[in-house]
Phi, psi and omega in degrees: 000028171288343182297324183290309170308320180291322179298314184293327179294320174307309179290340173280324186292320170301319173305322186281327176299311184288327176302311179302312172300314179303320179298313179306312181305312193277327170309323175275008180056033178267072190297316182288329170294321174296320174304313184294314182297309177299321175298313174312315182293323177296312185295318178305314176295327172294324180288332170297314182294314184291319178291318179304301185298317180293321174295319175302305177296308187273338183238321185117185184243154179264123180285166173296118182262355184287191180296137179300341179288349178242353184305327176296308181298320175296319184297310181294329170288328174297315182294319176301320187284324174305314176295320177307305186301308181305310181293322175296330178291314170308311182294318176307312184293319184292324182286330172289319180296313183300317180291321180285337182276348182067032171278064191296325182304307182289322183291325179293320178301302190277339184301306184302320180295307171307314174312308188294314178301315185296325178293316178289330169297308175310309192290321187285325175302312179300317172294330173292319176296323181290328178286326186270335188233346183254304190286324182231155167301130176311150169276194178290149174270125189206184174308152181303312185301310179296324178292315182283319192258351180072018169227000000 
């Protein structure tokens, strides 16, 4: 079942790339293109979320399979990523709502903050994927709480 984590990680990486492109476009005052790219970024992030939640509900989460000596560090890093991703998602929704409601003044203020949070969330998410599936053999697939906290 490594295919689903790989696909979901692809979509989160794609969303971050699209956010970066959208940022460049708005700096160049290409509003129409900016809107299209940012909607694509949001769709990519939504696809990630749907795949992630579906896998969590129907299959479970993969626990860390690396050495016990770094288990605590990985868990702290994972919790940091989860908090960052949650904050990034909330900021993302708020930023999109502001844009669609044409509240551009507030959108301009929160947009760069959202983008930065999203970049760090995507980077840490990719690193979680690398730790779970590339650097080490995956641990057991289990409930989310057990996978995150180890009990």
